Each structure stands twice: as C-alpha cells, then as structure tokens.
Backbone bond lengths (Angstrom), bond angles and torsions (degrees), N, CA, C in turn:
res aa  C-N    CA-C-N  psi(-1)  N-CA   C-N-CA  omega(-1)  CA-C   N-CA-C  phi
1 X - - - 1.465 - - 1.526 111.62 -
2 X 1.320 116.33 -24.65 1.460 120.81 179.46 1.520 106.98 -145.70
3 X 1.334 116.00 98.23 1.460 120.02 -174.09 1.524 112.86 -64.30
4 X 1.338 117.38 -21.10 1.463 119.81 178.97 1.526 112.00 -68.88
5 X 1.329 116.70 -23.32 1.462 119.76 178.10 1.525 111.24 -72.70
6 X 1.337 116.10 -28.16 1.461 120.09 -178.82 1.515 111.03 56.75
7 X 1.326 116.32 -130.40 1.465 121.04 178.15 1.525 111.56 -103.00
8 X 1.322 115.78 19.08 1.460 121.09 -179.05 1.527 110.17 -64.23
9 X 1.312 116.62 135.23 1.464 120.91 179.31 1.525 110.46 -70.24
10 X 1.322 114.33 135.91 1.461 120.16 176.27 1.526 109.34 -96.89
11 X 1.321 116.36 178.63 1.464 120.00 176.67 1.525 109.69 -68.81
12 X 1.331 117.84 138.07 1.471 120.83 -176.28 1.528 112.90 -68.02
13 X 1.313 114.70 142.40 1.466 122.42 -177.12 1.523 108.92 -124.83
14 X 1.337 116.45 137.92 1.465 119.72 177.28 1.523 109.79 -148.51
15 X 1.329 115.68 162.84 1.454 121.43 174.16 1.519 109.51 -92.93
16 X 1.327 115.73 139.96 1.468 121.67 175.28 1.525 108.09 -129.58
17 X 1.307 115.60 158.77 1.465 120.85 176.98 1.531 109.04 -125.28
18 X 1.309 114.94 144.38 1.471 120.05 174.61 1.520 108.35 -146.43
19 X 1.322 114.85 161.55 1.459 120.58 -179.86 1.534 109.90 -95.61
20 X 1.330 115.62 131.30 1.461 120.51 171.29 1.528 108.57 -72.60
21 X 1.303 117.41 169.56 1.465 121.16 -174.62 1.526 113.65 -63.42
22 X 1.345 117.22 -21.55 1.468 119.49 177.12 1.521 112.27 -97.45
23 X 1.338 116.90 8.80 1.453 121.18 176.14 1.516 114.91 95.68
24 X 1.330 118.58 -8.13 1.462 121.30 179.87 1.524 109.79 -68.26
25 X 1.339 115.85 133.87 1.460 119.28 179.23 1.524 110.09 -81.97
26 X 1.316 115.36 128.95 1.463 122.78 179.80 1.527 108.47 -115.53
27 X 1.320 115.22 135.89 1.462 120.10 174.98 1.526 109.34 -102.59
28 X 1.313 115.79 145.07 1.468 120.16 -179.59 1.520 109.73 -141.08
29 X 1.317 115.00 152.63 1.468 121.66 173.21 1.527 107.40 -93.68
30 X 1.312 115.99 128.42 1.460 121.08 -178.45 1.526 109.01 -118.18
31 X 1.317 116.49 119.88 1.463 122.43 177.29 1.518 108.34 -108.28
32 X 1.332 115.36 118.77 1.459 120.74 -178.04 1.529 110.52 -98.59
33 X 1.324 118.08 137.78 1.464 118.94 176.66 1.530 110.87 -62.17
34 X 1.305 115.63 128.89 1.462 122.05 -175.98 1.525 111.47 -57.84
35 X 1.330 115.37 131.82 1.453 120.75 175.63 1.517 115.29 82.05
36 X 1.335 116.73 4.78 1.468 119.93 -179.79 1.523 109.97 -107.30
37 X 1.312 117.06 142.32 1.459 121.28 172.63 1.529 109.09 -71.48
38 X 1.315 115.52 140.94 1.475 120.61 -177.09 1.525 110.39 -77.56
39 X 1.317 115.75 66.26 1.456 119.88 -175.32 1.528 111.10 -145.61
40 X 1.332 115.98 118.19 1.461 122.25 170.73 1.527 113.35 54.62
41 X 1.328 116.18 47.07 1.461 121.59 -174.77 1.534 111.44 -98.91
42 X 1.336 116.69 156.72 1.467 119.38 172.31 1.526 108.87 -62.83
43 X 1.318 116.26 143.08 1.463 120.50 -164.04 1.523 111.32 -132.81
44 X 1.318 115.18 138.00 1.462 121.29 174.58 1.522 108.60 -126.42
45 X 1.323 116.11 123.54 1.466 119.93 171.87 1.524 106.40 -97.30
46 X 1.344 115.55 131.07 1.461 120.50 -172.09 1.537 109.97 -129.49
47 X 1.344 117.48 84.44 1.465 120.38 178.61 1.528 111.46 -66.46
48 X 1.331 115.02 143.58 1.464 120.18 -176.12 1.528 111.80 -76.22
49 X 1.323 115.17 169.65 1.454 122.07 176.21 1.515 110.75 -82.73
50 X 1.298 115.21 -170.45 1.463 120.23 179.02 1.527 111.47 116.69
51 X 1.323 117.60 -99.73 1.477 129.28 8.98 1.530 114.43 -79.21
52 X 1.357 116.71 1.24 1.473 119.23 -177.67 1.521 109.52 -83.38
53 X 1.330 114.90 77.25 1.458 123.34 -177.27 1.520 106.59 -164.03
54 X 1.319 117.63 -179.48 1.464 121.19 171.48 1.514 109.43 -159.27
55 X 1.318 115.42 156.12 1.464 121.53 175.73 1.521 109.34 -97.62
56 X 1.321 115.66 150.07 1.467 120.52 -178.27 1.512 111.74 -142.80
57 X 1.327 115.33 -168.34 1.463 121.37 -177.19 1.531 110.11 -86.19
58 X 1.315 115.08 73.34 1.456 120.08 176.72 1.524 108.63 -139.96
59 X 1.314 115.42 168.26 1.467 120.24 -178.05 1.518 110.55 -65.02
60 X 1.310 116.31 121.33 1.458 122.91 178.60 1.526 106.90 -123.78
61 X 1.325 116.40 109.78 1.467 117.61 -171.55 1.523 112.86 -69.05
62 X 1.341 118.19 -26.89 1.472 119.33 175.47 1.524 110.65 -67.24
63 X 1.330 116.03 -49.88 1.469 120.41 -178.76 1.528 111.02 -61.69
64 X 1.334 115.90 -43.45 1.466 119.40 -179.82 1.525 111.58 -65.88
65 X 1.314 116.38 -38.53 1.467 119.57 178.38 1.522 110.77 -63.17
66 X 1.330 116.50 -47.52 1.464 120.17 -178.40 1.525 111.23 -65.73
67 X 1.341 116.74 -38.89 1.467 120.10 176.95 1.526 110.82 -63.94
68 X 1.327 116.78 -36.16 1.469 120.37 179.47 1.526 111.46 -66.27
69 X 1.325 115.96 -17.77 1.469 120.83 177.47 1.521 111.90 -96.56
70 X 1.339 116.94 6.39 1.463 120.69 172.20 1.510 116.58 103.97
71 X 1.346 117.85 5.41 1.458 120.78 -176.79 1.533 111.95 -100.60
72 X 1.326 115.74 141.58 1.461 120.37 165.23 1.526 106.72 -76.63
73 X 1.324 117.25 136.56 1.466 120.76 179.24 1.527 108.84 -120.74
74 X 1.332 115.78 123.01 1.466 121.19 175.19 1.524 109.05 -110.95
75 X 1.345 115.34 129.73 1.459 121.80 177.31 1.536 108.41 -117.57
76 X 1.335 116.80 94.35 1.464 120.34 -175.01 1.530 112.71 -80.24
77 X 1.318 116.60 134.92 1.462 121.61 173.17 1.532 108.04 -92.61
78 X 1.319 114.43 76.71 1.463 123.28 -176.58 1.530 110.89 -62.14
79 X 1.330 116.37 163.07 1.467 120.93 178.95 1.533 109.72 -53.87
80 X 1.330 115.14 142.31 1.455 119.66 -174.39 1.518 112.43 96.39
81 X 1.346 117.14 -10.06 1.464 120.67 175.68 1.522 109.91 -72.75
82 X 1.323 115.63 154.48 1.457 120.86 174.27 1.530 109.64 -81.42
83 X 1.327 115.98 167.28 1.460 120.73 173.42 1.514 115.06 95.15
84 X 1.337 117.72 -2.74 1.459 120.94 -177.23 1.526 112.62 -125.17
85 X 1.325 115.50 17.52 1.460 119.26 177.12 1.517 112.89 95.74
86 X 1.330 114.89 163.75 1.464 121.69 -175.50 1.524 112.31 -65.19
87 X 1.320 117.34 -39.32 1.469 120.60 -178.19 1.521 110.77 -61.72
88 X 1.328 116.72 -44.89 1.467 121.36 179.69 1.525 110.09 -66.09
89 X 1.323 116.38 -40.92 1.461 121.36 178.18 1.527 110.62 -60.47
90 X 1.325 116.06 -44.78 1.462 120.83 -176.78 1.526 113.16 -70.56
91 X 1.333 116.97 -18.41 1.462 119.62 177.32 1.533 111.81 -66.21
92 X 1.334 116.18 -12.94 1.461 119.79 176.69 1.518 112.97 -81.21
93 X 1.313 117.55 -17.47 1.463 120.42 -177.51 1.529 110.82 -60.94
94 X 1.313 115.38 127.69 1.464 120.66 179.52 1.512 114.44 75.18
95 X 1.343 117.55 3.07 1.466 120.23 -172.05 1.523 114.53 -113.34
96 X 1.331 116.72 9.17 1.459 118.69 175.87 1.530 109.13 -66.18
97 X 1.319 115.87 126.18 1.459 120.76 -176.64 1.512 113.19 87.82
98 X 1.328 116.52 -8.92 1.469 121.52 -178.84 1.535 109.50 -118.27
99 X 1.335 118.24 -107.22 1.472 120.53 -175.96 1.524 112.80 -62.45
100 X 1.337 117.45 -32.97 1.470 119.22 177.63 1.523 110.43 -61.24
101 X 1.318 116.52 -40.46 1.461 120.46 177.89 1.524 110.88 -73.16
102 X 1.322 116.81 -37.53 1.468 120.35 178.84 1.529 111.43 -62.13
103 X 1.333 116.68 -33.51 1.470 119.86 177.88 1.527 110.74 -60.93
104 X 1.322 116.45 -37.09 1.470 121.32 178.16 1.528 109.59 -68.66
105 X 1.326 115.77 -47.05 1.473 121.51 177.59 1.525 110.90 -57.76
106 X 1.333 116.36 -43.46 1.466 120.38 -177.87 1.524 111.77 -66.92
107 X 1.338 116.92 -27.87 1.459 120.39 174.43 1.515 111.60 -66.94
108 X 1.330 116.20 -40.76 1.466 120.49 176.64 1.527 110.04 -62.44
109 X 1.326 115.97 -45.96 1.469 120.13 -178.32 1.527 111.33 -64.57
110 X 1.335 116.29 -35.91 1.476 120.00 176.24 1.526 110.16 -61.70
111 X 1.334 116.48 -45.78 1.467 120.56 -178.66 1.529 111.43 -64.09
112 X 1.319 116.21 -35.91 1.474 120.56 176.78 1.527 109.60 -67.49
113 X 1.324 117.01 -45.80 1.468 121.42 -179.45 1.523 112.25 -64.89
114 X 1.337 116.08 -29.86 1.468 120.42 177.37 1.536 111.94 -76.89
115 X 1.311 116.38 -9.14 1.458 120.58 -178.70 1.513 113.97 84.35
116 X 1.347 116.96 3.67 1.467 121.11 -178.49 1.526 110.66 -76.06
117 X 1.327 115.77 -45.66 1.461 121.32 -174.21 1.523 111.88 -101.32
118 X 1.318 115.50 141.91 1.452 122.43 170.60 1.524 107.38 -82.25
119 X 1.320 117.45 115.62 1.467 122.05 -175.59 1.528 112.77 -58.82
120 X 1.317 116.75 -22.12 1.461 120.24 -178.50 1.524 112.89 -91.94
121 X 1.346 116.18 -1.00 1.477 119.74 -177.88 1.530 110.33 -131.71
122 X 1.336 115.90 60.67 1.464 121.44 -178.51 1.524 109.71 -119.20
123 X 1.321 116.43 129.98 1.460 121.80 173.14 1.525 109.31 -125.75
124 X 1.317 116.46 159.38 1.460 122.17 178.20 1.525 108.40 -120.61
125 X 1.334 114.77 130.49 1.464 122.28 -175.93 1.520 107.86 -133.37
126 X 1.327 117.60 136.73 1.454 118.60 177.74 1.508 111.94 -165.58
127 X 1.342 115.61 162.23 1.456 121.73 179.94 1.520 110.65 -124.08
128 X 1.325 115.30 144.90 1.461 122.84 178.43 1.536 109.09 62.63
129 X 1.344 119.92 -117.33 1.464 118.52 174.01 1.536 109.58 -59.87
130 X 1.327 116.81 -37.66 1.465 120.30 177.10 1.517 112.47 -61.69
131 X 1.351 116.22 -31.47 1.469 120.67 174.75 1.519 111.07 -67.08
132 X 1.332 115.10 -40.82 1.465 119.23 173.26 1.527 109.84 -58.62
133 X 1.339 116.40 -48.61 1.468 121.25 -177.75 1.523 111.65 -61.52
134 X 1.334 116.95 -33.54 1.471 120.25 177.45 1.526 110.79 -65.93
135 X 1.328 116.04 -45.31 1.471 119.64 179.45 1.527 111.51 -69.06
136 X 1.336 116.50 -42.05 1.458 119.39 -179.52 1.527 110.57 -69.59
137 X 1.321 116.81 -31.99 1.463 120.95 178.93 1.518 112.68 -60.30
138 X 1.335 116.92 -42.55 1.476 118.69 -178.35 1.529 111.74 -78.87
139 X 1.345 116.57 -11.92 1.464 119.82 172.58 1.524 111.03 -89.30
140 X 1.329 116.23 -42.10 1.467 120.90 -176.84 1.529 112.14 -76.99
141 X 1.318 116.18 -38.57 1.474 121.75 -179.54 1.535 109.53 -127.39
142 X 1.323 117.34 67.68 1.470 120.80 -170.70 1.526 114.83 -65.29
143 X 1.327 117.52 -20.56 1.467 119.39 -178.69 1.528 113.02 -92.13
144 X 1.316 116.51 -3.49 1.467 120.43 -175.95 1.523 112.31 -84.46
145 X 1.326 116.30 -31.71 1.464 120.84 -170.05 1.515 112.78 -114.16
146 X 1.320 113.12 145.31 1.458 119.79 177.88 1.539 111.24 -88.82
147 X 1.326 116.25 -25.68 1.458 121.23 178.13 1.520 109.12 -165.73
148 X 1.327 116.00 171.47 1.466 120.65 179.87 1.522 109.80 -147.58
149 X 1.338 115.39 147.89 1.465 121.52 173.77 1.523 107.93 -128.38
150 X 1.313 115.47 121.22 1.466 121.80 175.80 1.520 108.86 -108.13
151 X 1.327 115.61 120.55 1.457 122.05 -179.42 1.530 107.87 -110.45
152 X 1.312 116.58 118.22 1.473 121.33 179.40 1.530 111.11 52.91
153 X 1.312 116.63 40.45 1.462 121.40 -173.61 1.519 113.67 -89.47
154 X 1.334 114.78 160.50 1.466 122.00 178.12 1.532 108.04 -98.96
155 X 1.323 116.12 117.41 1.469 121.17 -177.54 1.519 112.29 -97.04
156 X 1.338 116.54 -32.96 1.466 121.97 -177.43 1.529 108.53 -119.64
157 X 1.313 115.46 99.36 1.466 120.58 -176.65 1.521 111.12 -77.95
158 X 1.311 115.22 150.84 1.452 119.95 169.12 1.531 108.77 -150.60
159 X 1.303 115.70 156.85 1.453 121.13 -171.21 1.531 113.41 -65.43
160 X 1.336 116.75 -30.74 1.461 118.93 -173.66 1.531 112.79 -85.56
161 X 1.313 115.78 60.15 1.469 124.47 170.81 1.527 113.66 61.49
162 X 1.312 117.70 21.37 1.459 121.49 173.76 1.514 113.18 50.86
163 X 1.317 117.72 -132.93 1.463 120.52 -175.74 1.520 112.31 -109.99
164 X 1.315 116.90 29.84 1.460 118.97 178.93 1.529 109.33 -67.52
165 X 1.330 116.10 100.07 1.450 120.07 179.37 1.521 111.82 -79.34
166 X 1.337 115.84 -16.09 1.461 120.58 179.41 1.527 108.36 -79.67
167 X 1.317 117.65 105.49 1.469 121.81 -173.96 1.518 112.68 -58.17
168 X 1.333 116.71 -38.31 1.468 120.26 -178.59 1.523 110.39 -60.49
169 X 1.327 116.93 -52.62 1.460 120.63 -177.40 1.524 111.21 -70.28
170 X 1.339 116.02 -39.29 1.455 119.87 -179.21 1.512 112.07 -61.83
171 X 1.320 116.02 -47.34 1.463 120.18 -178.99 1.520 112.25 -71.96
172 X 1.323 115.83 -32.42 1.465 120.45 -178.16 1.526 111.46 -59.87
173 X 1.323 116.52 -38.88 1.460 120.45 -174.52 1.526 113.19 -113.88
174 X 1.323 117.02 18.33 1.462 120.45 -173.96 1.525 112.38 -57.58
175 X 1.326 117.31 -48.36 1.465 120.25 -177.82 1.524 111.28 -67.31
176 X 1.337 116.01 -42.17 1.467 119.00 179.71 1.529 111.00 -61.94
177 X 1.339 115.68 -40.41 1.459 119.43 -177.78 1.523 111.31 -61.75
178 X 1.326 116.07 -41.25 1.463 120.35 -177.39 1.528 111.99 -64.89
179 X 1.329 116.55 -19.84 1.469 121.28 -179.11 1.525 113.15 -99.77
180 X 1.339 117.25 6.74 1.459 119.29 -170.67 1.529 114.38 -73.00
181 X 1.328 117.06 -29.91 1.463 119.15 -179.67 1.525 108.98 -156.75
182 X 1.324 117.98 146.57 1.468 119.91 -177.06 1.524 113.65 -70.09
183 X 1.334 117.58 -26.84 1.462 120.68 -176.70 1.527 108.62 -141.87
184 X 1.318 116.64 99.88 1.460 120.64 -175.44 1.532 112.11 -64.05
185 X 1.320 117.25 -37.91 1.466 119.89 179.73 1.529 112.04 -63.91
186 X 1.324 116.10 -33.85 1.469 120.71 -176.02 1.525 112.45 -69.49
187 X 1.321 117.22 -21.62 1.469 120.11 -179.11 1.532 111.24 -118.35
188 X 1.321 117.07 24.13 1.465 121.48 176.07 1.526 109.71 -91.15
189 X 1.323 118.07 124.87 1.468 120.53 -178.94 1.525 113.67 -55.20
190 X 1.324 117.14 -34.43 1.459 119.81 -176.51 1.534 111.60 -65.86
191 X 1.335 116.17 -19.33 1.467 120.50 178.22 1.528 112.23 -95.40
192 X 1.332 117.16 3.88 1.471 120.42 -176.53 1.527 111.82 -127.32
193 X 1.310 116.56 24.30 1.464 120.65 -175.78 1.528 112.32 -62.14
194 X 1.321 116.73 -31.17 1.472 120.05 -179.73 1.528 111.99 -60.54
195 X 1.328 117.64 -25.94 1.462 121.76 -177.73 1.531 112.58 -83.88
196 X 1.321 117.08 -15.61 1.467 121.08 -173.94 1.524 110.94 -77.12
197 X 1.330 115.27 130.69 1.467 121.45 -179.77 1.525 112.26 -114.64
198 X 1.337 116.68 -21.99 1.460 120.76 -169.79 1.518 112.60 -101.80
199 X 1.330 118.18 153.72 1.466 121.72 178.98 1.528 111.62 -62.89
200 X 1.316 115.06 142.11 1.462 122.22 -179.06 1.520 109.70 -125.52
201 X 1.337 115.73 132.99 1.458 120.71 169.90 1.520 108.70 -108.91
202 X 1.320 116.28 133.60 1.455 123.27 176.22 1.530 108.45 -111.74
203 X 1.327 116.76 131.12 1.464 121.74 176.99 1.525 107.29 -127.89
204 X 1.323 117.13 127.73 1.471 118.96 -177.30 1.523 110.18 -154.41
205 X 1.335 115.17 140.78 1.452 121.09 176.39 1.519 111.77 -92.36
206 X 1.314 116.67 140.48 1.471 120.91 -179.25 1.532 112.13 -73.38
207 X 1.333 116.84 -15.02 1.471 119.70 178.69 1.527 111.97 -101.54
208 X 1.297 115.85 20.52 1.471 121.65 177.09 1.527 108.57 -75.04
209 X 1.341 116.53 119.82 1.470 120.02 177.57 1.527 111.37 -107.59
210 X 1.312 117.22 6.15 1.464 121.33 177.07 1.519 110.64 -97.03
211 X 1.327 116.45 -49.78 1.473 122.15 171.49 1.521 106.70 -123.94
212 X 1.311 116.39 120.87 1.455 120.54 -174.07 1.529 111.96 -64.25
213 X 1.330 114.85 139.33 1.461 122.98 178.34 1.531 112.22 -53.26
214 X 1.332 116.89 -28.28 1.465 120.97 -177.85 1.523 112.25 -63.00
215 X 1.330 117.50 -23.05 1.465 120.58 178.31 1.531 110.44 -60.26
216 X 1.318 116.78 -47.61 1.470 119.93 179.46 1.521 111.36 -73.17
217 X 1.332 116.85 -35.34 1.463 120.11 179.31 1.525 110.99 -61.64
218 X 1.338 116.49 -44.47 1.467 120.70 179.34 1.526 111.22 -65.40
219 X 1.337 116.73 -39.87 1.466 120.19 179.09 1.531 109.97 -64.92
220 X 1.328 116.49 -42.26 1.465 120.51 178.44 1.529 110.93 -61.57
221 X 1.325 116.27 -45.19 1.475 120.69 -179.77 1.528 111.15 -61.80
222 X 1.328 115.52 -43.55 1.464 120.04 -178.25 1.531 111.26 -68.41
223 X 1.333 116.82 -40.19 1.474 120.64 177.51 1.524 110.42 -64.37
224 X 1.317 116.67 -42.64 1.468 121.37 179.94 1.527 110.59 -63.29
225 X 1.322 115.95 -44.18 1.463 121.13 179.54 1.520 111.62 -61.04
226 X 1.345 116.01 -34.76 1.466 120.98 -179.88 1.530 112.41 -86.68
227 X 1.335 115.89 5.66 1.464 122.23 178.47 1.534 111.81 60.97
228 X 1.336 115.40 40.20 1.460 121.45 176.48 1.524 109.73 -98.54
229 X 1.324 116.40 152.80 1.465 121.18 -179.44 1.528 110.02 -72.41
230 X 1.327 116.83 114.89 1.463 120.68 -177.04 1.526 110.06 -149.89
231 X 1.326 115.57 144.80 1.467 122.56 173.73 1.521 107.51 -128.95
232 X 1.322 116.46 146.48 1.454 121.07 -178.77 1.525 109.71 -129.58
233 X 1.324 116.00 119.06 1.463 122.35 174.49 1.524 107.09 -105.68
234 X 1.322 115.67 104.59 1.462 121.85 -179.02 1.524 108.44 -102.86
235 X 1.332 115.91 121.45 1.462 120.88 -175.62 1.533 110.04 -106.61
236 X 1.322 118.09 113.58 1.467 121.39 -171.79 1.525 115.27 -64.10
237 X 1.332 118.38 -26.97 1.464 120.51 -175.56 1.524 113.71 -112.18
238 X 1.329 117.75 2.62 1.465 120.76 -174.62 1.518 111.78 -82.64
239 X 1.351 115.83 141.59 1.455 121.81 172.74 1.533 109.27 -98.25
240 X 1.317 116.68 -170.62 1.464 121.14 -176.79 1.524 112.15 -64.77
241 X 1.336 116.23 -27.78 1.471 120.78 -173.05 1.524 112.85 -105.98
242 X 1.338 117.22 5.32 1.461 121.39 -179.67 1.530 109.95 50.95
243 X 1.314 114.48 54.68 1.466 121.66 -174.96 1.523 112.10 -65.11
244 X 1.329 116.66 -37.62 1.461 120.52 -177.99 1.531 111.48 -75.07
245 X 1.326 115.47 138.98 1.463 120.45 -179.74 1.532 111.34 -58.95
246 X 1.328 116.79 -41.46 1.464 120.22 -178.47 1.532 111.30 -60.68
247 X 1.337 116.12 -37.47 1.463 119.70 179.33 1.517 111.31 -71.85
248 X 1.334 117.18 -35.88 1.469 120.31 177.39 1.525 110.76 -65.34
249 X 1.305 116.48 -40.81 1.466 120.32 179.28 1.531 110.44 -64.82
250 X 1.332 116.27 -42.02 1.464 120.10 178.33 1.527 110.78 -65.55
251 X 1.327 116.25 -40.05 1.468 121.18 177.34 1.527 110.63 -58.97
252 X 1.333 116.53 -51.54 1.461 120.60 -176.64 1.523 111.94 -67.01
253 X 1.324 116.77 -42.32 1.468 119.30 -178.77 1.531 111.26 -66.76
254 X 1.345 116.81 -34.63 1.465 120.49 177.77 1.522 110.65 -67.82
255 X 1.342 116.40 -43.66 1.462 120.63 176.81 1.517 110.55 -60.09
256 X 1.337 116.21 -45.62 1.458 120.89 -177.82 1.527 111.47 -59.79
257 X 1.320 116.67 -46.69 1.464 120.64 -177.79 1.532 111.57 -65.83
258 X 1.333 116.19 -40.92 1.460 120.31 -179.44 1.527 111.03 -66.29
259 X 1.319 117.01 -44.05 1.465 120.66 179.46 1.523 111.76 -67.26
260 X 1.325 116.99 -38.65 1.474 120.90 177.85 1.519 110.81 -62.08
261 X 1.329 115.59 -32.60 1.468 120.87 -179.24 1.521 111.55 -77.23
262 X 1.321 117.03 -43.45 1.473 120.67 -170.68 1.529 114.27 -104.38
263 X 1.324 117.02 -18.03 1.478 119.90 179.82 1.527 108.86 -149.99
264 X 1.333 117.51 64.58 1.459 119.85 -175.45 1.525 112.78 -59.91
265 X 1.323 115.20 141.60 1.471 119.97 -175.68 1.514 112.48 -80.58
266 X 1.311 117.36 -10.70 1.476 119.07 179.77 1.528 110.62 -139.33
C-alpha cells in the first residue's frame, strides 16, 4: 500500500476485549507505539465512522501515524458497530450519545486500569461519526480528555439523515438513523458547548458531500462565541475521505501539531 515503507516494521496491532459498564463485551483494536513499554503512555481513543462500520486488524495510516509519534491508539468497536451480529448491531438503536458513547469512555477507563494509558494524557480523535463522538465525548465526559479532534464531524444532529449528501449511503441507513436516539437535539455537541472544557480542533473539507462543511463551521463559530479553545482547519479541495495526498498530509500535520501542543507524547 505504501512502497516507501518497504519491509520496515510498523507499530504492533492487536485486538483486545473489555467489558462495558452494563457487562457487554466490546472489542477494540489497540496500536502500540513501536519500541515502547505498554505502561503509562499518552493515549488516543479513535472511534470509527459510520457508525455502521468496524475497525479490524488491517493497515490504518492514521493509527500508524499517531503511534509513530508515541501515542497508544485504541479503536473501539462500540455497540451498534457492524461485524458482531444483528443483536450487537441493534444494541445501538436509541443509544447514540448514551451507551454508544459510554462504550468509548469505558475503553479509555479499561486502558487506564490496565496501566497502559496515562489518565492525564488522553485525547479523543475521530472522523465522520467518530468526529461526532469526539465532540460529544468532551461534552459528556469533560474531565476525561485533554483535547479532541473532530474530522468531518456532525455537530448538529437531526433525524432526517443529517447532511449525508451521498444518496446511496443516506438512503441505505435512513431508517436506522431515525432510530439512533430519542432526542437528536439533546445529544448534539453544538447544544452542549457550555460543558466543554478542553481544546477542540475541527478539520473539514469543503468538497465533502457526506457531511457538509457547514457542520464544522457552525461548531467553530459557536465555540468561538462562547470563548472556548478551538481551531479550525478548513481544506478547500478535500472530500470526506481526504483522497488527495496534499489533503492527507495537511490532515496529519495538523493533528500532529495540535496533539504536540495539548497532549505531548514526551
């Protein structure tokens, strides 16, 4: 996938399991920084997008990049993720902003209890639904995280499939989306800015047709108005997937600089 890497060893990746607060078993992908002992390390929890998706044991350039900078990266397959059967998938219904978010929080607490993560050096990073989870995480659990990065995230939820401009994906999950939470306004990050204590970086491409760029723009405006610590990286040519190499480099370099400032790895 990247000929420049050659046969160079990457950071080791493994699956771990932990129990959510209600006893449900959650699986997560854990990427450890190469050459570091798994003890008291700076930690990034990175929930996946979708939310109808899952992370697995494959090359993930975001996770590998962050691990190369000294961070442990956990990618939890919270309830509602695909790949674990219909019952597990259906456990996400009505739980957006609630148990789905708690599963992410419980993964962080597991890593702290295992001695892997330094409780004082935890950030949350995510894209698309994961971007929503990053913003909602610092509102719902403001004392847990030192910083957050939302990439192409949804800040203002609504029942009618949000800003999914991609008709295929929007229509595919339309019914499931409408059942995700009983009150979309109650779990929208843009309505919970008063609770946020930690710095937030927003990254969004203007050519995103899956989640509209205006989602991050509105969140940035609202955070600024409330005198909260926020940065906005707006990429004029980037799509939802950061297809262009130049946009990927800007994405990674922006993440690196923000994390070095607010959650340094050394």
